[in-house]
NUNU-446109 format. One record per residue: residue number from 1; x, y, z of N, C-alpha, C, CB in turn. Coordinates in nm, 4 decimals, padded with zeros to 6 digits. Glycine has a CB too. Example, Ala and Ser with C-alpha at 12.3 -4.5 7.8 and 13.67 -1.06 7.14 Angstrom:
! residues 2
   num         nx         ny         nz        cax        cay        caz         cx         cy         cz        cbx        cby        cbz
     1    01.3190   -00.5690    00.7800    01.2300   -00.4500    00.7800    01.3200   -00.3300    00.7800    01.1308   -00.4473    00.9046
     2    01.2850   -00.2250    00.7080    01.3670   -00.1060    00.7140    01.2900    00.0030    00.7870    01.4084   -00.0598    00.5725
! end
This chain:
! residues 202
   num         nx         ny         nz        cax        cay        caz         cx         cy         cz        cbx        cby        cbz
     1    00.8979    00.6107   -01.2149    00.9034    00.4933   -01.1293    00.8500    00.5276   -00.9899    01.0479    00.4391   -01.1206
     2    00.7969    00.4276   -00.9228    00.7531    00.4409   -00.7839    00.7799    00.3087   -00.7139    00.6012    00.4805   -00.7744
     3    00.8224    00.3186   -00.5885    00.8538    00.2004   -00.5080    00.7511    00.1901   -00.3962    00.9993    00.2074   -00.4501
     4    00.6910    00.0743   -00.3837    00.5896    00.0520   -00.2804    00.6293   -00.0656   -00.1927    00.4512    00.0273   -00.3438
     5    00.6325   -00.0419   -00.0617    00.6476   -00.1505    00.0339    00.5106   -00.1771    00.0952    00.7542   -00.1162    00.1441
     6    00.4535   -00.2889    00.0589    00.3220   -00.3311    00.1078    00.3444   -00.4056    00.2391    00.2463   -00.4216    00.0021
     7    00.3243   -00.3343    00.3495    00.3566   -00.3889    00.4815    00.2341   -00.4561    00.5420    00.4087   -00.2780    00.5755
     8    00.2087   -00.5790    00.5009    00.0962   -00.6552    00.5527    00.1278   -00.7187    00.6866    00.0556   -00.7615    00.4541
     9    00.0298   -00.7857    00.7426    00.0472   -00.8425    00.8766    00.1429   -00.9606    00.8785   -00.0862   -00.8854    00.9320
    10    00.1536   -01.0331    00.7674    00.2394   -01.1517    00.7645    00.3753   -01.1262    00.7012    00.1704   -01.2622    00.6903
    11    00.3924   -01.0113    00.6362    00.5196   -00.9820    00.5725    00.5130   -00.8533    00.4931    00.5613   -01.0963    00.4828
    12    00.6292   -00.8077    00.4490    00.6395   -00.6856    00.3691    00.6896   -00.7216    00.2302    00.7337   -00.5818    00.4365
    13    00.6176   -00.6751    00.1285    00.6523   -00.7047   -00.0104    00.6944   -00.5773   -00.0816    00.5338   -00.7708   -00.0837
    14    00.7980   -00.5890   -00.1625    00.8479   -00.4757   -00.2401    00.7899   -00.4811   -00.3807    01.0028   -00.4755   -00.2449
    15    00.7260   -00.3728   -00.4219    00.6700   -00.3613   -00.5566    00.7285   -00.2366   -00.6231    00.5132   -00.3546   -00.5524
    16    00.7614   -00.2483   -00.7499    00.8121   -00.1344   -00.8266    00.7249   -00.1167   -00.9504    00.9623   -00.1548   -00.8663
    17    00.6842    00.0076   -00.9758    00.5975    00.0375   -01.0891    00.6621    00.1426   -01.1791    00.4596    00.0859   -01.0405
    18    00.6406    00.1262   -01.3070    00.6813    00.2265   -01.4053    00.5551    00.2936   -01.4565    00.7642    00.1628   -01.5232
    19    00.5544    00.4255   -01.4533    00.4345    00.5017   -01.4869    00.4597    00.5896   -01.6085    00.3896    00.5873   -01.3676
    20    00.3661    00.5880   -01.7004    00.3662    00.6841   -01.8101    00.2845    00.8048   -01.7642    00.3075    00.6212   -01.9431
    21    00.3434    00.9224   -01.7687    00.2739    01.0410   -01.7186    00.1877    01.1015   -01.8287    00.3749    01.1455   -01.6658
    22    00.0582    01.0893   -01.8094   -00.0390    01.1461   -01.9021   -00.1459    01.2186   -01.8211   -00.1024    01.0355   -01.9929
    23   -00.2202    01.3057   -01.8897   -00.3302    01.3749   -01.8221   -00.4371    01.2754   -01.7788   -00.3916    01.4823   -01.9139
    24   -00.4615    01.1751   -01.8625   -00.5621    01.0738   -01.8320   -00.4941    00.9372   -01.8256   -00.6765    01.0741   -01.9384
    25   -00.4821    00.8825   -01.7058   -00.4115    00.7566   -01.6854   -00.4933    00.6390   -01.7372   -00.3792    00.7370   -01.5374
    26   -00.4261    00.5508   -01.8099   -00.4885    00.4295   -01.8592   -00.4201    00.3083   -01.7961   -00.4814    00.4227   -02.0137
    27   -00.4855    00.1931   -01.8049   -00.4272    00.0717   -01.7495   -00.2900    00.0464   -01.8096   -00.5189   -00.0482   -01.7738
    28   -00.2781    00.0682   -01.9393   -00.1522    00.0413   -02.0087   -00.0404    00.1365   -01.9688   -00.1735    00.0492   -02.1571
    29   -00.0740    00.2447   -01.8964    00.0276    00.3410   -01.8539    00.0989    00.2983   -01.7265   -00.0355    00.4766   -01.8333
    30    00.0521    00.1932   -01.6627    00.1124    00.1450   -01.5382    00.1619    00.0030   -01.5603    00.0107    00.1507   -01.4195
    31    00.2897   -00.0178   -01.5403    00.3445   -00.1529   -01.5540    00.4245   -00.1885   -01.4296    00.4331   -00.1643   -01.6806
    32    00.4103   -00.3122   -01.3852    00.4839   -00.3590   -01.2683    00.6179   -00.4152   -01.3142    00.4025   -00.4661   -01.1896
    33    00.7238   -00.3677   -01.2518    00.8591   -00.4095   -01.2852    00.8983   -00.5283   -01.1975    00.9592   -00.2923   -01.2676
    34    00.9621   -00.6258   -01.2568    01.0067   -00.7415   -01.1799    01.1155   -00.6995   -01.0819    01.0581   -00.8531   -01.2735
    35    01.0949   -00.7330   -00.9552    01.1915   -00.7013   -00.8504    01.2681   -00.8286   -00.8166    01.1210   -00.6422   -00.7233
    36    01.4013   -00.8247   -00.8232    01.4780   -00.9459   -00.7925    01.4624   -00.9861   -00.6465    01.6259   -00.9249   -00.8251
    37    01.4763   -01.1131   -00.6197    01.4689   -01.1606   -00.4819    01.5936   -01.1178   -00.4056    01.4529   -01.3141   -00.4776
    38    01.5775   -01.0919   -00.2721    01.4559   -01.1071   -00.1918    01.3644   -00.9863   -00.2071    01.4915   -01.1275   -00.0442
    39    01.2403   -01.0109   -00.2473    01.1426   -00.9028   -00.2614    01.0305   -00.9133   -00.1581    01.0835   -00.9037   -00.4020
    40    01.0495   -01.0008   -00.0609    00.9552   -01.0140    00.0498    01.0326   -01.0433    00.1781    00.8507   -01.1263    00.0212
    41    00.9875   -00.9813    00.2874    01.0487   -01.0051    00.4184    00.9410   -01.0482    00.5163    01.1225   -00.8782    00.4702
    42    00.9727   -01.1454    00.5986    00.8812   -01.1914    00.7031    00.9520   -01.1849    00.8372    00.8308   -01.3357    00.6745
    43    00.8772   -01.1711    00.9460    00.7313   -01.1535    00.9571    00.6918   -01.0105    00.9200    00.6828   -01.1867    01.1010
    44    00.5742   -00.9670    00.9641    00.5294   -00.8314    00.9352    00.6004   -00.7279    01.0205    00.3808   -00.8206    00.9557
    45    00.5863   -00.6014    00.9831    00.6484   -00.4919    01.0580    00.6059   -00.4894    01.2040    00.6147   -00.3596    00.9936
    46    00.4847   -00.5348    01.2324    00.4352   -00.5309    01.3704    00.5204   -00.6146    01.4647    00.2915   -00.5793    01.3755
    47    00.5979   -00.7084    01.4110    00.6885   -00.7899    01.4923    00.7876   -00.7025    01.5687    00.7639   -00.8901    01.4039
    48    00.8170   -00.5841    01.5153    00.9175   -00.4971    01.5744    00.8588   -00.3950    01.6710    00.9925   -00.4260    01.4662
    49    00.7349   -00.4179    01.7143    00.6725   -00.3264    01.8092    00.7511   -00.3109    01.9377    00.5347   -00.3732    01.8413
    50    00.8168   -00.4171    01.9816    00.8976   -00.4115    02.1039    01.0455   -00.3894    02.0755    00.8802   -00.5390    02.1831
    51    01.0834   -00.3900    01.9482    01.2258   -00.3749    01.9140    01.2406   -00.3028    01.7804    01.2961   -00.5131    01.9082
    52    01.2020   -00.1744    01.7745    01.2064   -00.1010    01.6479    01.3459   -00.0887    01.5877    01.1500    00.0355    01.6678
    53    01.4493   -00.1123    01.6672    01.5854   -00.1059    01.6129    01.6096   -00.2144    01.5082    01.6879   -00.1189    01.7255
    54    01.5246   -00.3161    01.5059    01.5397   -00.4230    01.4080    01.4832   -00.3906    01.2710    01.4751   -00.5454    01.4588
    55    01.4160   -00.2757    01.2589    01.3511   -00.2406    01.1325    01.4532   -00.2191    01.0209    01.2661   -00.1151    01.1499
    56    01.5650   -00.1538    01.0521    01.6657   -00.1241    00.9508    01.7195   -00.2483    00.8812    01.7791   -00.0493    01.0131
    57    01.7758   -00.3435    00.9569    01.8245   -00.4671    00.8935    01.7148   -00.5455    00.8221    01.8890   -00.5556    00.9975
    58    01.5927   -00.5339    00.8696    01.4788   -00.6024    00.8078    01.4481   -00.5443    00.6697    01.3545   -00.5921    00.8982
    59    01.4514   -00.4109    00.6588    01.4138   -00.3449    00.5341    01.5257   -00.3385    00.4311    01.3669   -00.2069    00.5635
    60    01.6516   -00.3387    00.4756    01.7614   -00.3137    00.3822    01.7645   -00.4086    00.2623    01.8912   -00.3232    00.4553
    61    01.7428   -00.5396    00.2798    01.7415   -00.6269    00.1613    01.6316   -00.5908    00.0608    01.7241   -00.7711    00.2045
    62    01.5176   -00.5430    00.1103    01.4102   -00.5015    00.0201    01.4475   -00.3732   -00.0539    01.2794   -00.4813    00.0983
    63    01.5100   -00.2809    00.0173    01.5566   -00.1575   -00.0468    01.6586   -00.1903   -00.1555    01.6184   -00.0611    00.0579
    64    01.7510   -00.2804   -00.1233    01.8530   -00.3200   -00.2211    01.7894   -00.3842   -00.3442    01.9536   -00.4173   -00.1572
    65    01.6840   -00.4626   -00.3224    01.6139   -00.5245   -00.4353    01.5508   -00.4178   -00.5241    01.5058   -00.6225   -00.3850
    66    01.4914   -00.3153   -00.4611    01.4315   -00.2060   -00.5383    01.5381   -00.1272   -00.6141    01.3528   -00.1120   -00.4458
    67    01.6537   -00.1087   -00.5522    01.7649   -00.0399   -00.6192    01.8036   -00.1133   -00.7473    01.8871   -00.0290   -00.5250
    68    01.8020   -00.2450   -00.7413    01.8372   -00.3250   -00.8582    01.7287   -00.3236   -00.9658    01.8648   -00.4673   -00.8162
    69    01.6083   -00.2825   -00.9286    01.4964   -00.2815   -01.0236    01.4773   -00.1466   -01.0921    01.3688   -00.3199   -00.9527
    70    01.5147   -00.0381   -01.0248    01.4949    00.0968   -01.0789    01.6268    00.1471   -01.1385    01.4434    00.1946   -00.9679
    71    01.6273    00.1903   -01.2635    01.7500    00.2445   -01.3227    01.8075    00.3574   -01.2376    01.7229    00.2947   -01.4649
    72    01.9382    00.3605   -01.2251    02.0037    00.4533   -01.1321    01.9683    00.5990   -01.1594    02.1538    00.4360   -01.1393
    73    01.9490    00.6357   -01.2855    01.9216    00.7756   -01.3181    01.7830    00.8209   -01.2736    01.9362    00.7972   -01.4665
    74    01.6966    00.7272   -01.2381    01.5605    00.7610   -01.1939    01.5389    00.7429   -01.0435    01.4607    00.6763   -01.2687
    75    01.6361    00.6887   -00.9734    01.6137    00.6522   -00.8334    01.5827    00.7720   -00.7442    01.7345    00.5804   -00.7798
    76    01.6527    00.8819   -00.7612    01.6303    00.9979   -00.6740    01.4957    01.0642   -00.6997    01.7414    01.0997   -00.6928
    77    01.4348    01.0343   -00.8149    01.3039    01.0915   -00.8479    01.1892    00.9954   -00.8179    01.3000    01.1310   -00.9943
    78    01.2219    00.8725   -00.7832    01.1187    00.7702   -00.7611    01.0691    00.7766   -00.6170    01.1736    00.6283   -00.7930
    79    00.9441    00.8147   -00.5937    00.8932    00.8191   -00.4563    00.8838    00.6793   -00.3973    00.7560    00.8874   -00.4519
    80    00.9085    00.6705   -00.2678    00.8971    00.5427   -00.1981    00.7818    00.5530   -00.0988    01.0310    00.5049   -00.1256
    81    00.6981    00.4502   -00.0969    00.5810    00.4454   -00.0097    00.5896    00.3222    00.0791    00.4497    00.4442   -00.0926
    82    00.5463    00.3381    00.2030    00.5262    00.2235    00.2921    00.3871    00.2377    00.3513    00.6368    00.2160    00.4053
    83    00.2979    00.1481    00.3144    00.1628    00.1462    00.3694    00.1490    00.0198    00.4527    00.0540    00.1524    00.2562
    84    00.1328    00.0392    00.5822    00.1146   -00.0737    00.6736   -00.0337   -00.0907    00.7029    00.1947   -00.0526    00.8055
    85   -00.0739   -00.2145    00.7252   -00.2169   -00.2434    00.7368   -00.2522   -00.3003    00.8746   -00.2596   -00.3415    00.6274
    86   -00.3368   -00.4016    00.8791   -00.4017   -00.4421    01.0039   -00.3058   -00.4913    01.1114   -00.5008   -00.5491    00.9754
    87   -00.1958   -00.5554    01.0724   -00.1007   -00.6004    01.1733   -00.0516   -00.4856    01.2589    00.0166   -00.6695    01.1079
    88   -00.0250   -00.3729    01.1954    00.0196   -00.2542    01.2688   -00.0967   -00.1868    01.3406    00.0870   -00.1549    01.1738
    89   -00.2176   -00.1973    01.2863   -00.3335   -00.1379    01.3544   -00.3640   -00.2085    01.4855   -00.4563   -00.1423    01.2638
    90   -00.3209   -00.3336    01.4958   -00.3427   -00.4089    01.6195   -00.2459   -00.3689    01.7307   -00.3298   -00.5570    01.5923
    91   -00.1364   -00.3014    01.6954   -00.0391   -00.2593    01.7965   -00.0908   -00.1389    01.8749    00.0958   -00.2256    01.7307
    92   -00.0490   -00.1238    02.0009   -00.0758    00.0013    02.0724   -00.0154    00.1189    01.9952   -00.0184   -00.0042    02.2171
    93   -00.0767    00.2349    02.0065   -00.0346    00.3505    01.9277    00.1131    00.3835    01.9449   -00.1173    00.4705    01.9650
    94    00.1632    00.3776    02.0696    00.3024    00.4158    02.0923    00.3994    00.3209    02.0226    00.3319    00.4196    02.2416
    95    00.3652    00.1933    02.0176    00.4526    00.0960    01.9517    00.4459    00.1102    01.8000    00.4144   -00.0469    01.9928
    96    00.3266    00.1320    01.7479    00.3129    00.1526    01.6034    00.3893    00.2769    01.5592    00.1643    00.1648    01.5642
    97    00.3807    00.3832    01.6390    00.4524    00.5067    01.6073    00.6026    00.4844    01.6067    00.4164    00.6165    01.7069
    98    00.6523    00.4080    01.7024    00.7961    00.3806    01.7096    00.8440    00.3041    01.5865    00.8290    00.3012    01.8365
    99    00.7641    00.2106    01.5404    00.8010    00.1340    01.4207    00.8022    00.2247    01.2977    00.7032    00.0158    01.3992
   100    00.7001    00.3073    01.2828    00.6935    00.3986    01.1684    00.8110    00.4959    01.1705    00.5604    00.4760    01.1685
   101    00.8483    00.5448    01.2876    00.9635    00.6355    01.2983    01.0912    00.5648    01.2548    00.9784    00.6881    01.4429
   102    01.1036    00.4383    01.2897    01.2218    00.3618    01.2489    01.2259    00.3439    01.0973    01.2235    00.2245    01.3183
   103    01.1095    00.3225    01.0366    01.1020    00.3116    00.8903    01.1416    00.4445    00.8262    00.9590    00.2699    00.8451
   104    01.0890    00.5544    00.8792    01.1221    00.6867    00.8261    01.2714    00.7145    00.8368    01.0433    00.7951    00.8999
   105    01.3295    00.6781    00.9500    01.4730    00.6997    00.9700    01.5549    00.6236    00.8654    01.5144    00.6561    01.1120
   106    01.5110    00.5045    00.8333    01.5816    00.4219    00.7353    01.5693    00.4807    00.5945    01.5270    00.2782    00.7374
   107    01.4489    00.5163    00.5553    01.4253    00.5597    00.4182    01.4684    00.7036    00.3921    01.2803    00.5446    00.3850
   108    01.4858    00.7827    00.4967    01.5319    00.9209    00.4800    01.6838    00.9304    00.4766    01.4778    01.0081    00.5922
   109    01.7518    00.8194    00.5018    01.8981    00.8145    00.5007    01.9440    00.7813    00.3586    01.9527    00.7089    00.6040
   110    01.9980    00.8798    00.2898    02.0340    00.8598    00.1490    02.1449    00.7574    00.1300    02.0762    00.9908    00.0878
   111    02.2207    00.7280    00.2345    02.3234    00.6246    00.2229    02.2629    00.4847    00.2295    02.4279    00.6414    00.3330
   112    02.1394    00.4759    00.2770    02.0684    00.3476    00.2849    01.9671    00.3313    00.1719    01.9975    00.3350    00.4195
   113    01.9010    00.4420    00.1372    01.7955    00.4379    00.0354    01.8062    00.5609   -00.0539    01.6546    00.4303    00.1012
   114    01.8227    00.5430   -00.1852    01.8375    00.6578   -00.2760    01.7052    00.7169   -00.3237    01.9180    00.6168   -00.3954
   115    01.5944    00.6596   -00.2812    01.4648    00.6989   -00.3364    01.4119    00.8266   -00.2717    01.3639    00.5862   -00.3186
   116    01.3141    00.8881   -00.3377    01.2565    01.0144   -00.2918    01.1721    00.9899   -00.1670    01.1711    01.0802   -00.4035
   117    01.2175    01.0438   -00.0549    01.1492    01.0228    00.0729    01.0585    01.1407    00.1045    01.2511    01.0021    00.1865
   118    00.9340    01.1104    00.1402    00.8386    01.2107    00.1868    00.7639    01.1520    00.3060    00.7392    01.2534    00.0725
   119    00.7617    01.2258    00.4164    00.7077    01.1731    00.5416    00.5662    01.1185    00.5259    00.7089    01.2809    00.6474
   120    00.4806    01.1873    00.4539    00.3413    01.1452    00.4409    00.3216    01.0157    00.3660    00.2643    01.2505    00.3737
   121    00.4263    00.9653    00.3022    00.4150    00.8406    00.2265    00.4453    00.7171    00.3105    00.5077    00.8443    00.1081
   122    00.4783    00.7382    00.4373    00.5100    00.6275    00.5280    00.4046    00.6295    00.6384    00.6572    00.6396    00.5875
   123    00.3134    00.5325    00.6399    00.2049    00.5410    00.7376    00.1326    00.4083    00.7554    00.1061    00.6475    00.6960
   124    00.0571    00.4036    00.8655   -00.0382    00.2948    00.8886   -00.1716    00.3437    00.8340   -00.0482    00.2548    01.0432
   125   -00.2235    00.2773    00.7333   -00.3492    00.3232    00.6748   -00.4669    00.2680    00.7555   -00.3596    00.2799    00.5261
   126   -00.5752    00.3415    00.7544   -00.6947    00.2982    00.8269   -00.7595    00.1803    00.7550   -00.7955    00.4147    00.8412
   127   -00.8448    00.1093    00.8267   -00.9165   -00.0015    00.7657   -01.0065    00.0445    00.6524   -00.9981   -00.0739    00.8695
   128   -01.0705    00.1596    00.6712   -01.1570    00.2113    00.5647   -01.0757    00.2451    00.4409   -01.2338    00.3353    00.6127
   129   -00.9602    00.3078    00.4604   -00.8754    00.3401    00.3456   -00.8287    00.2134    00.2742   -00.7544    00.4229    00.3902
   130   -00.7975    00.1102    00.3517   -00.7566   -00.0159    00.2901   -00.8694   -00.0717    00.2025   -00.7167   -00.1189    00.3987
   131   -00.9917   -00.0635    00.2517   -01.1068   -00.1099    00.1735   -01.1248   -00.0262    00.0470   -01.2348   -00.1050    00.2584
   132   -01.1070    00.1052    00.0599   -01.1185    00.1933   -00.0570   -01.0115    00.1606   -00.1600   -01.1077    00.3409   -00.0149
   133   -00.8879    00.1397   -00.1146   -00.7799    00.1040   -00.2079   -00.8103   -00.0281   -00.2785   -00.6450    00.0943   -00.1333
   134   -00.8693   -00.1226   -00.2063   -00.9098   -00.2486   -00.2703   -01.0061   -00.2208   -00.3856   -00.9757   -00.3439   -00.1670
   135   -01.1062   -00.1378   -00.3571   -01.2077   -00.1067   -00.4587   -01.1458   -00.0335   -00.5776   -01.3208   -00.0218   -00.3977
   136   -01.0612    00.0652   -00.5487   -00.9965    00.1409   -00.6562   -00.9104    00.0490   -00.7424   -00.9108    00.2550   -00.5979
   137   -00.8346   -00.0404   -00.6780   -00.7475   -00.1317   -00.7524   -00.8276   -00.2194   -00.8476   -00.6674   -00.2192   -00.6562
   138   -00.9331   -00.2813   -00.7956   -01.0146   -00.3710   -00.8784   -01.0767   -00.2953   -00.9956   -01.1250   -00.4372   -00.7936
   139   -01.1326   -00.1802   -00.9675   -01.2042   -00.1077   -01.0725   -01.1105   -00.0354   -01.1693   -01.2988   -00.0078   -01.0101
   140   -00.9877   -00.0066   -01.1260   -00.8883    00.0447   -01.2205   -00.8425   -00.0667   -01.3138   -00.7673    00.1051   -01.1455
   141   -00.8094   -00.1821   -01.2553   -00.7605   -00.2933   -01.3371   -00.8668   -00.3451   -01.4340   -00.7133   -00.4067   -01.2475
   142   -00.9935   -00.3332   -01.3959   -01.1019   -00.3786   -01.4837   -01.1457   -00.2713   -01.5837   -01.2212   -00.4216   -01.4002
   143   -01.0800   -00.1553   -01.5787   -01.1080   -00.0510   -01.6767   -01.2229    00.0409   -01.6429   -01.1348   -00.1125   -01.8055
   144   -01.2821    00.0248   -01.5263   -01.3976    00.1076   -01.4888   -01.3554    00.2526   -01.4669   -01.4650    00.0522   -01.3614
   145   -01.2442    00.2742   -01.3965   -01.2023    00.4096   -01.3612   -01.1275    00.4797   -01.4732   -01.1163    00.4059   -01.2387
   146   -01.1009    00.4086   -01.5809   -01.0345    00.4699   -01.6956   -01.1310    00.4932   -01.8111   -00.9188    00.3829   -01.7419
   147   -01.2576    00.4596   -01.7902   -01.3568    00.4776   -01.8949   -01.3566    00.3687   -02.0002   -01.3357    00.6076   -01.9604
   148   -01.2807    00.2617   -01.9755   -01.2721    00.1526   -02.0728   -01.3794    00.0463   -02.0504   -01.1347    00.0885   -02.0668
   149   -01.4508    00.0526   -01.9376   -01.5569   -00.0431   -01.9078   -01.6648    00.0267   -01.8268   -01.5015   -00.1666   -01.8314
   150   -01.7890   -00.0131   -01.8474   -01.9002    00.0462   -01.7727   -01.9515   -00.0467   -01.6630   -02.0139    00.0813   -01.8673
   151   -01.8948   -00.1659   -01.6529   -01.9359   -00.2616   -01.5499   -01.8621   -00.2315   -01.4203   -01.9088   -00.4075   -01.5953
   152   -01.9364   -00.2092   -01.3121   -01.8733   -00.1764   -01.1843   -01.8589   -00.3017   -01.0990   -01.9549   -00.0694   -01.1090
   153   -01.7549   -00.3015   -01.0152   -01.7237   -00.4182   -00.9337   -01.7125   -00.3795   -00.7869   -01.5938   -00.4841   -00.9815
   154   -01.7602   -00.4682   -00.7005   -01.7328   -00.4565   -00.5590   -01.6015   -00.5267   -00.5283   -01.8482   -00.5154   -00.4751
   155   -01.5505   -00.5056   -00.4080   -01.4242   -00.5682   -00.3690   -01.4399   -00.6325   -00.2319   -01.3086   -00.4646   -00.3679
   156   -01.3974   -00.7559   -00.2211   -01.3954   -00.8287   -00.0941   -01.2572   -00.8905   -00.0811   -01.5092   -00.9388   -00.0870
   157   -01.1867   -00.8563    00.0265   -01.0484   -00.9007    00.0414   -01.0228   -00.9470    00.1840   -00.9509   -00.7882    00.0035
   158   -00.9519   -01.0582    00.1978   -00.9126   -01.1073    00.3293   -00.7610   -01.1058    00.3393   -00.9683   -01.2499    00.3549
   159   -00.7103   -01.0336    00.4360   -00.5676   -01.0313    00.4630   -00.5346   -01.1212    00.5803   -00.5201   -00.8890    00.4902
   160   -00.4190   -01.0969    00.6393   -00.3780   -01.1790    00.7521   -00.4467   -01.1419    00.8820   -00.2311   -01.1695    00.7699
   161   -00.4768   -01.0115    00.8995   -00.5319   -00.9660    01.0274   -00.6645   -00.8932    01.0147   -00.4338   -00.8764    01.0951
   162   -00.7163   -00.8782    00.8944   -00.8457   -00.8116    00.8766   -00.9054   -00.8514    00.7425   -00.8306   -00.6573    00.8858
   163   -01.0346   -00.8219    00.7288   -01.1039   -00.8382    00.6006   -01.1679   -00.7051    00.5644   -01.2115   -00.9525    00.6073
   164   -01.1755   -00.6778    00.4349   -01.2326   -00.5529    00.3867   -01.3372   -00.5797    00.2789   -01.1226   -00.4609    00.3325
   165   -01.4401   -00.4969    00.2772   -01.5300   -00.4975    00.1624   -01.5643   -00.3541    00.1249   -01.6586   -00.5786    00.1928
   166   -01.5877   -00.3334   -00.0029   -01.6217   -00.2006   -00.0535   -01.7025   -00.2161   -00.1814   -01.4938   -00.1152   -00.0788
   167   -01.8049   -00.1338   -00.1937   -01.8876   -00.1374   -00.3141   -01.9574   -00.0025   -00.3290   -01.9919   -00.2541   -00.3081
   168   -01.9935    00.0289   -00.4525   -02.0599    00.1556   -00.4795   -02.2072    00.1459   -00.4434   -02.0432    00.1957   -00.6270
   169   -02.2615    00.2546   -00.3904   -02.4021    00.2567   -00.3495   -02.4721    00.3757   -00.4155   -02.4148    00.2644   -00.1940
   170   -02.6045    00.3666   -00.4332   -02.6800    00.4793   -00.4889   -02.6732    00.6017   -00.3975   -02.8264    00.4391   -00.5116
   171   -02.7068    00.7163   -00.4538   -02.6971    00.8436   -00.3819   -02.7765    00.8426   -00.2522   -02.7454    00.9571   -00.4701
   172   -02.8928    00.7797   -00.2514   -02.9815    00.7858   -00.1347   -02.9552    00.6755   -00.0324   -03.1246    00.7782   -00.1798
   173   -02.8487    00.5988   -00.0484   -02.8181    00.4923    00.0470   -02.6952    00.5273    00.1306   -02.7958    00.3594   -00.0265
   174   -02.6814    00.4564    00.2428   -02.5709    00.4806    00.3349   -02.4371    00.4634    00.2641   -02.5798    00.3863    00.4554
   175   -02.3487    00.5625    00.2803   -02.2139    00.5514    00.2258   -02.1139    00.5981    00.3306   -02.1995    00.6338    00.0950
   176   -01.9918    00.5486    00.3212   -01.8875    00.5855    00.4171   -01.7738    00.6620    00.3515   -01.8328    00.4618    00.4851
   177   -01.7766    00.6741    00.2190   -01.6698    00.7458    00.1489   -01.7232    00.8035    00.0186   -01.5494    00.6523    00.1212
   178   -01.6722    00.9209   -00.0164   -01.7026    00.9833   -00.1444   -01.5711    01.0076   -00.2167   -01.7829    01.1165   -00.1258
   179   -01.5592    00.9543   -00.3371   -01.4386    00.9725   -00.4172   -01.4715    01.0599   -00.5373   -01.3803    00.8356   -00.4626
   180   -01.3984    01.1691   -00.5518   -01.4145    01.2553   -00.6686   -01.3085    01.2161   -00.7708   -01.4030    01.4072   -00.6300
   181   -01.3487    01.1390   -00.8696   -01.2575    01.0840   -00.9682   -01.2818    01.1467   -01.1050   -01.2723    00.9321   -00.9758
   182   -01.1902    01.1210   -01.1957   -01.1968    01.1834   -01.3288   -01.3288    01.1553   -01.3994   -01.0817    01.1344   -01.4153
   183   -01.3795    01.0345   -01.3845   -01.5014    00.9964   -01.4563   -01.6265    01.0092   -01.3684   -01.4888    00.8532   -01.5078
   184   -01.6181    01.0929   -01.2656   -01.7363    01.1192   -01.1848   -01.7155    01.0924   -01.0372   -01.8501    01.0371   -01.2340
   185   -01.8159    01.1257   -00.9601   -01.8132    01.1054   -00.8155   -01.8654    00.9662   -00.7820   -01.8968    01.2136   -00.7432
   186   -01.7941    00.8976   -00.6935   -01.8336    00.7628   -00.6530   -01.8622    00.7626   -00.5036   -01.7233    00.6587   -00.6883
   187   -01.9774    00.7073   -00.4680   -02.0137    00.6923   -00.3274   -01.9988    00.5457   -00.2901   -02.1590    00.7430   -00.2999
   188   -01.9158    00.5210   -00.1902   -01.8850    00.3830   -00.1533   -01.9295    00.3524   -00.0120   -01.7364    00.3562   -00.1674
   189   -01.9680    00.2285    00.0077   -01.9720    00.1737    00.1426   -01.8435    00.0934    00.1555   -02.1028    00.0847    00.1695
   190   -01.7547    00.1374    00.2427   -01.6245    00.0726    00.2601   -01.6039    00.0451    00.4083   -01.5085    00.1610    00.2029
   191   -01.5709   -00.0786    00.4409   -01.5575   -00.1155    00.5821   -01.4504   -00.2229    00.5983   -01.6928   -00.1653    00.6389
   192   -01.3834   -00.2178    00.7121   -01.2820   -00.3178    00.7453   -01.3201   -00.3853    00.8762   -01.1407   -00.2535    00.7555
   193   -01.2921   -00.5138    00.8842   -01.3233   -00.5926    01.0034   -01.1925   -00.6385    01.0661   -01.4149   -00.7149    00.9687
   194   -01.1445   -00.5613    01.1640   -01.0165   -00.5902    01.2276   -01.0257   -00.7187    01.3092   -00.9728   -00.4728    01.3171
   195   -00.9277   -00.8048    01.2913   -00.9259   -00.9329    01.3613   -00.9867   -01.0461    01.2815   -00.9976   -00.9205    01.4907
   196   -01.0506   -01.0137    01.1685   -01.1145   -01.1163    01.0860   -01.0280   -01.1497    00.9637   -01.2547   -01.0695    01.0410
   197   -00.8999   -01.1680    00.9888   -00.8082   -01.2085    00.8837   -00.7722   -01.3548    00.8959   -00.6830   -01.1238    00.8870
   198   -00.7041   -01.4055    00.7955   -00.6701   -01.5478    00.7916   -00.5819   -01.5887    00.9092   -00.6001   -01.5812    00.6609
   199   -00.4791   -01.5093    00.9371   -00.3884   -01.5451    01.0468   -00.4567   -01.5343    01.1821   -00.2647   -01.4560    01.0444
   200   -00.5383   -01.4298    01.1988   -00.6067   -01.4098    01.3264   -00.7101   -01.5184    01.3525   -00.6734   -01.2732    01.3294
   201   -00.7627   -01.5784    01.2471   -00.8671   -01.6803    01.2629   -00.8110   -01.8169    01.3026   -00.9458   -01.6936    01.1340
   202   -00.6819   -01.8348    01.2865   -00.6230   -01.9664    01.3153   -00.6178   -01.9935    01.4655   -00.4818   -01.9758    01.2556
! end
């Protein structure tokens, strides 16, 4: 099992996945587990830039929902991730750091969260990384990265505070990322446009 808090600009969503451990991961080896409500909290984490003490009460209902989704015997082995995106990238560095520290403090407290805490799993991801994750998600779900399909897909995604695009490019063309994956090396052009999200455009 793995617990993911998707900390977008408009809210944080709790996702729980069950993974079959194999040498070669297939689409069928990853299943999303239904998380009981409340499995989303609003507004986004960036709201707490001026008041990081509010992060704990904000996250606790989501943690409790994940506890109800993961069998108790697996909770201490289930890694927990918090990936924050453009809403947090818009904050000044000192405020974003304070919010992330508050999240770490909450998730490292075993009386609050029973899941496997690792510092590197709690972070604000870069815009380029967000674009790469978009591309990986699409091409994994479509079977490209598992060898089940030979058709490659680009990814275009609009969030609340940014937009991302990513697509594979030939060897001799401009690329911003190189991924060494099981089925070969992929060269991507991946870019994020901060401020070009749905909420920011309103």
